[in-house]
C-alpha positions in Angstrom: 62.3 56.1 -28.7 61.1 59.1 -30.6 63.5 61.8 -31.6 62.9 65.3 -30.2 61.6 66.6 -33.5 59.0 63.8 -33.4 57.6 64.9 -30.0 54.1 66.1 -29.9 54.7 68.6 -27.1 58.5 69.4 -27.2 58.1 72.2 -24.7 56.0 70.4 -22.1 56.7 70.2 -18.4 55.6 67.7 -15.8 54.7 68.4 -12.1 54.5 65.9 -9.3 52.0 67.5 -6.9 52.5 67.0 -3.2 51.1 68.3 0.1 54.3 70.2 1.2 56.2 70.6 -2.1 55.9 70.2 -5.8 58.6 68.7 -8.1 58.7 70.2 -11.6 60.6 68.7 -14.6 61.2 70.5 -17.9 62.8 69.2 -21.1 66.6 68.6 -20.6 67.4 70.7 -23.6 65.9 74.0 -22.3 67.7 74.1 -18.9 70.7 72.6 -17.2 68.9 71.9 -13.9 65.8 70.4 -15.5 64.2 69.4 -12.2 63.4 71.8 -9.4 61.5 71.7 -6.2 59.0 74.4 -5.2 57.0 75.1 -2.1 53.2 75.3 -1.8 52.9 79.0 -0.9 51.5 81.4 -3.4 54.8 83.1 -3.8 56.4 79.7 -4.6 53.7 78.9 -7.2 54.3 82.3 -8.8 58.1 81.5 -8.8 57.3 78.2 -10.5 55.3 79.9 -13.2 58.1 82.4 -13.8 60.7 79.6 -14.2 58.4 77.7 -16.6 57.9 80.7 -18.7 61.6 81.5 -18.7 62.3 78.0 -19.9 59.9 78.4 -22.8 57.3 75.9 -21.5 53.9 76.2 -23.0 52.1 73.0 -21.8 52.1 71.5 -18.3 51.0 68.1 -17.2 49.6 68.1 -13.7 48.9 65.0 -11.7 45.5 65.1 -10.0 46.4 64.4 -6.4 43.6 65.1 -3.9 42.8 68.8 -3.8 46.5 69.9 -3.8 46.5 70.4 -7.6 43.8 73.1 -7.6 46.0 76.1 -6.5 48.7 75.0 -8.9 46.3 74.7 -11.7 44.7 78.1 -11.1 48.0 80.0 -10.8 49.6 78.4 -13.9 46.4 78.9 -15.9 46.3 82.6 -14.9 49.8 83.0 -16.1 48.9 81.9 -19.6 50.1 78.3 -19.5 48.1 75.4 -20.9 47.5 73.0 -18.1 46.6 69.4 -18.6 45.0 67.7 -15.6 46.1 64.0 -15.8 44.5 61.1 -14.1 46.9 59.4 -11.8 45.6 55.9 -12.9 47.3 56.4 -16.3 50.7 56.3 -14.5 49.8 53.8 -11.8 51.0 50.6 -13.5 54.3 51.9 -14.9 57.2 50.4 -12.8 60.6 51.9 -11.9 59.6 55.2 -10.4 60.3 55.3 -6.7 60.9 59.0 -6.1 59.3 62.3 -6.7 62.2 63.3 -9.1 61.7 60.3 -11.3 57.9 60.7 -11.1 57.9 64.3 -12.5 60.5 63.3 -15.1 58.4 60.4 -16.3 55.3 62.6 -16.4 57.2 65.2 -18.5 58.4 62.4 -20.9 54.9 61.0 -21.4 53.4 64.4 -22.0 56.1 65.3 -24.6 55.3 62.2 -26.5 51.6 62.8 -26.4 50.8 59.7 -24.4 48.6 61.4 -21.8 45.0 62.5 -21.9 43.7 65.6 -20.3 40.8 65.3 -17.8 37.8 67.6 -18.4 37.2 70.4 -15.9 34.1 72.6 -16.3 34.3 76.3 -16.8 35.0 78.6 -13.8 31.4 79.7 -13.4 30.3 76.1 -13.2 32.9 75.3 -10.6 31.5 78.1 -8.4 28.0 76.7 -8.5 29.4 73.2 -8.0 31.2 74.2 -4.8 27.9 75.6 -3.3 25.9 72.6 -4.4 28.4 70.1 -2.9 28.5 72.1 0.3 24.7 71.9 0.4 24.9 68.1 0.0 27.3 67.9 2.9 25.0 69.9 5.1 22.0 67.7 4.2 24.0 64.6 5.0 25.1 66.0 8.3 21.6 67.2 9.2 20.3 63.7 8.5 22.8 62.2 10.9 21.6 64.5 13.7 18.0 63.4 13.0 19.3 59.8 13.5 20.8 60.9 16.8 17.5 62.4 17.9 15.8 59.2 17.0 18.3 57.2 19.0 17.8 59.4 22.1 14.0 58.9 21.8 14.3 55.1 21.5 16.6 55.0 24.6 13.8 56.7 26.5 11.3 54.2 25.0 9.5 57.0 23.2 8.4 55.0 20.0 7.6 58.1 17.9 8.8 56.3 14.8 6.1 53.7 15.2 3.3 56.2 14.8 4.9 58.8 12.5 6.6 58.2 9.1 8.9 61.3 9.6 9.9 62.4 13.1 10.9 65.8 11.7 7.6 66.3 9.9 5.1 68.9 11.1 3.9 66.7 14.0 7.2 65.1 15.0 9.1 68.3 15.0 6.4 70.0 17.2 6.5 67.1 19.7 10.3 67.0 19.9 10.5 70.8 20.4 7.9 70.6 23.2 9.8 67.8 24.9 13.1 69.8 24.8 11.1 72.8 26.1 10.2 70.7 29.2 6.8 69.1 28.4 6.5 65.5 29.7 2.7 64.8 29.7 1.9 62.4 26.9 -1.7 63.7 26.7 -0.5 67.3 26.1 2.1 66.2 23.6 -0.5 64.1 21.7 -2.6 67.3 21.1 0.2 68.5 18.7 -0.8 65.7 16.4 -1.8 67.0 12.9 -5.2 65.9 11.7 -3.7 64.2 8.6 -1.6 61.8 10.7 -3.0 58.2 10.3 -2.2 57.1 13.8 -4.9 57.9 16.4 -4.4 60.1 19.5 -4.5 57.0 21.7 -1.6 55.4 19.8 0.4 58.6 20.0 -0.2 58.8 23.7 1.1 55.2 24.1 4.1 55.9 21.9 5.0 59.0 24.1 4.9 57.1 27.4 8.4 56.3 28.4 11.3 56.9 30.7 12.4 60.6 30.9 16.1 60.1 31.5 18.0 63.3 32.0 21.1 62.4 30.0 19.0 61.4 27.0 17.0 64.6 27.2 20.3 66.5 27.2 21.5 64.6 24.1 18.1 65.3 22.4 18.3 69.0 23.0 21.9 69.1 21.7 20.9 67.2 18.6 18.0 69.5 18.0 20.2 72.6 18.3 22.7 71.2 15.8 19.8 70.4 13.4 18.5 74.0 13.7 22.0 75.4 13.1 22.6 73.3 10.0 19.1 74.4 8.8 20.3 78.1 9.0 23.4 77.2 7.0 21.2 75.5 4.4 19.2 78.6 4.1 22.3 80.6 3.4 23.4 78.1 0.8 20.1 78.3 -1.0 20.2 82.1 -1.0 23.7 82.0 -2.4 22.7 79.4 -5.0 19.7 81.5 -6.1 22.0 84.5 -6.5 24.6 82.6 -8.6 21.9 81.1 -10.9 20.2 84.5 -11.4 23.6 85.9 -12.6 24.1 83.0 -15.0 20.6 83.1 -16.5 20.9 83.7 -20.2 17.3 83.2 -21.4 13.9 83.6 -19.8 11.8 80.5 -20.3 8.1 80.4 -19.7 7.4 77.4 -17.4 3.7 78.3 -16.8 2.0 79.9 -13.8 4.0 80.0 -10.6 2.5 78.5 -7.4 1.3 80.6 -4.5 4.2 82.6 -3.0 5.5 81.4 0.4 4.8 77.7 -0.2 7.3 74.9 -0.7 6.1 74.5 -4.3 6.9 78.1 -5.0 10.5 77.6 -3.7 11.0 74.6 -5.9 9.4 76.4 -8.9 11.8 79.3 -8.4 14.8 77.0 -8.4 13.4 75.2 -11.5 13.0 78.5 -13.3 16.5 79.6 -12.5 18.0 76.3 -13.7 16.0 76.4 -16.9 17.1 80.0 -17.6 20.8 78.9 -17.1 20.6 75.8 -19.2 18.3 77.2 -21.9 16.0 74.2 -21.6 13.8 72.7 -18.9 15.5 69.4 -18.0 12.8 68.6 -15.4 10.4 67.7 -18.2 12.3 64.5 -18.6 10.6 61.9 -16.5 12.6 61.0 -13.4 14.7 64.2 -13.4 13.5 66.3 -10.5 14.8 69.7 -9.5 17.4 68.3 -7.2 18.8 65.9 -9.8 18.9 68.7 -12.5 20.7 71.0 -10.1 23.3 68.3 -9.4 23.7 67.6 -13.1 24.2 71.2 -14.2 26.5 71.9 -11.3 28.7 69.0 -12.3 28.7 69.3 -16.1 27.4 72.8 -16.8 25.1 73.8 -19.7 27.8 73.7 -22.3 28.7 70.2 -23.6 30.7 71.3 -26.6 33.8 69.7 -25.0 32.3 66.3 -26.0 32.5 65.4 -29.7 29.3 63.3 -29.6 26.8 61.8 -27.3 28.9 58.6 -27.2 31.8 60.5 -25.8 29.6 62.1 -23.2 28.1 58.8 -22.1 31.6 57.2 -22.0 32.8 60.0 -19.8 29.9 59.3 -17.4 30.9 55.6 -17.3 27.5 54.4 -18.6 28.7 52.7 -21.8 29.4 49.0 -22.0 33.0 47.9 -21.8 34.9 46.4 -24.8 37.3 43.9 -23.2 38.0 41.6 -26.1 40.8 39.1 -26.6 41.2 36.7 -29.4 37.8 37.6 -30.9 36.1 36.6 -27.6 34.3 39.1 -25.4 35.8 38.8 -21.9 33.8 41.4 -20.2 31.3 44.1 -21.3 30.3 45.6 -17.9 30.5 49.4 -17.3 33.6 50.7 -15.5 33.4 51.8 -11.9 33.3 55.5 -11.5 32.8 58.0 -8.8 31.3 60.5 -11.2 28.6 62.4 -9.3 26.6 63.1 -12.5 26.5 59.4 -13.2 25.2 58.6 -9.7 22.5 61.3 -10.1 21.3 59.7 -13.3 21.3 56.2 -11.8 19.2 57.5 -8.9 16.8 59.2 -11.3 16.5 55.9 -13.3 15.4 54.1 -10.2 12.4 56.4 -9.7 11.0 55.3 -13.1 10.0 51.9 -11.7 6.7 53.5 -10.6 6.2 55.8 -13.6 3.5 55.5 -16.3 5.6 57.3 -18.9 7.3 56.0 -21.9 10.6 55.9 -20.0 8.9 53.9 -17.2 7.6 51.4 -19.8 11.2 51.2 -21.2 12.5 50.5 -17.7 9.9 47.7 -17.1 10.7 46.2 -20.5 14.4 46.0 -19.6 13.7 44.5 -16.2 11.9 41.6 -17.9 15.1 40.9 -19.9 17.8 41.4 -17.3 18.4 42.1 -13.7 17.5 45.4 -12.2 21.0 46.8 -11.7 21.8 46.4 -15.4 18.4 47.8 -16.3 19.1 50.7 -14.1 22.4 51.4 -15.8 20.8 51.1 -19.3 18.0 53.6 -18.3 20.6 56.0 -16.9 22.4 55.8 -20.3 19.1 56.7 -22.0 18.6 59.6 -19.7 22.1 60.8 -20.4 21.5 60.8 -24.1 18.3 62.9 -23.6 20.1 65.4 -21.4 22.9 65.7 -24.1 20.5 66.3 -26.9 18.5 68.9 -25.0 21.5 70.9 -23.9 23.3 70.7 -27.3 20.3 71.1 -29.6 17.9 73.1 -27.5 15.2 70.5 -28.0 12.2 70.1 -25.7 11.4 66.7 -24.3 7.8 65.5 -24.9 6.6 62.3 -23.2 4.8 60.0 -25.6 3.1 58.1 -22.8 3.2 54.4 -21.8 0.5 53.3 -24.2 2.2 54.9 -27.2 5.5 53.3 -26.3 4.0 49.8 -25.8 2.2 50.1 -29.2 5.4 51.0 -30.9 7.1 48.0 -29.4 4.2 45.8 -30.5 4.6 47.1 -34.1 8.3 46.5 -34.0 7.8 42.9 -32.8 5.3 42.2 -35.5 7.7 43.6 -38.2 10.5 41.4 -36.8 8.3 38.3 -36.9 7.3 39.1 -40.5 10.9 39.4 -41.6 11.8 36.1 -40.0 8.9 34.4 -41.6 9.8 35.8 -45.0 13.3 34.5 -44.6 11.9 31.0 -44.2 9.5 31.3 -47.0 6.3 31.9 -45.0 3.9 34.8 -44.6 2.2 35.9 -41.5 -1.6 36.5 -41.5 -3.4 38.1 -38.5 -6.1 36.0 -36.9 -9.7 37.4 -36.6 -10.4 38.8 -33.2 -13.6 37.4 -31.6 -16.3 39.9 -30.8 
C-alpha cells in the first residue's frame, strides 16, 4: 500500500451516484466523518460542493451511472472542482464492495492512487448540438415505426401498395394514403395520383388498390398518418434549431461552390453541409462515403477539436476500431476489436459499407480487403481508415482529394511488383518483364 505522500491525488474524493441519493467519500485525514450522503436536489448538490470545498478537495471521481451523473458533474464543475468521469467497468471486477458506502470509499482510494482513467466528454457547445442531433435521430426512428404501422394497416385491408411502389411515403404513396384517409375509395381515382416516373403501370396500381375497406383499419391508418405528420413538424423544429446552433458556431466561411436552386431538397442539404464545414473548418463530405448525415453525427459526437487525443492511434483506439492485443506467453490469443456502443464508431462503419459500390480509391481499398478477409472485418478496417482521414483533416486542416480507382490499383500493382523483385533478389534471382503481344 502506498503511503499518503506517495498518492497521486491526495485530496481526491469519490462519489457513488444513485437515482435518489449520492454517497460521497473524502480522504480520512481531512474530515472525521469522511463519508456523507446527499440528496439529488439542486440545493443538495450545492451543499455537496460546499462540503467538498471546505474539506480541501480539488479532484472528484464520478461514476458514470445512466444519466444521473450529469447534474452532479455540471454543478461540481461550475464550482471549480476538477471532475473525472470514470467508466463503471473499471470497478466491476473488484470484489468485496457490497454497499454504497464501501463503493464510494473504494472509488476515492483508487482515485487517490491514480489508478483510474477519466472518460472524454466533449466541450459544452458540442454537447448542445449533440442533444439536438440525438433527438432528431429519435424522431426519425419513431417516424419510421409509424410508417410501418401504416403499411400494416394497408396490408390488413389487402391494399398491396408496397408491391407497386418502392416507398409508400414517396410522392405517389403519400398522395394515395392521404386521399384514402380523406375518404376516397375508388381505385381508378386513386390510381390517377400515380406519378409519371413510377415504373408500375396504372393497371397494376388499380389492382394493388382493390381491397377490403375495413373501418377499424382505416381508423388506424388515419391515426398513424396523423402521428407521422406531427413528428414531421417536430423534425422541422429540430432542423431549424440545428441550423441556428451551427450558424452560431461557424468560425470560417468555406467556399463549397455554387449552391443549388433555393427551395429544393438539394439546397437544404447544401445549406447543412455549408454550416458543418464552417464549424469544422474543413469539408468532411469530400471523403467518399461520408454524407451530410454521417458528418453531422460525427461532429455532434466528437466536435471539431480533437486536441484531447495525443495521436491518431489514440483517437482510433477510443473509437474501438483498433485491433486488440490479447497476448499471453508470446501467443496471440485474440486480436479482434472491442465491442463498443460509440455512436461515432457506428456512423463510420455504416459509411464504410456504402463504399462497396464506389469507384473511388477508398472503394478499391474496400474491394481489395474483401478479397482477403470476410466483409465484417473489411468493414471495420475501412472504418479505421475513414477515422484516420477524419482525424488528419480536423487536426491539420488538410483537404481530401480522391485519387480515383485506377490510380489506386496502379499503385497497388507497383507495390506488388516491388515486393516480388525483393523476394527474387533474396533468392539470387532477377525478374524480367515479358514482352506484351501486340
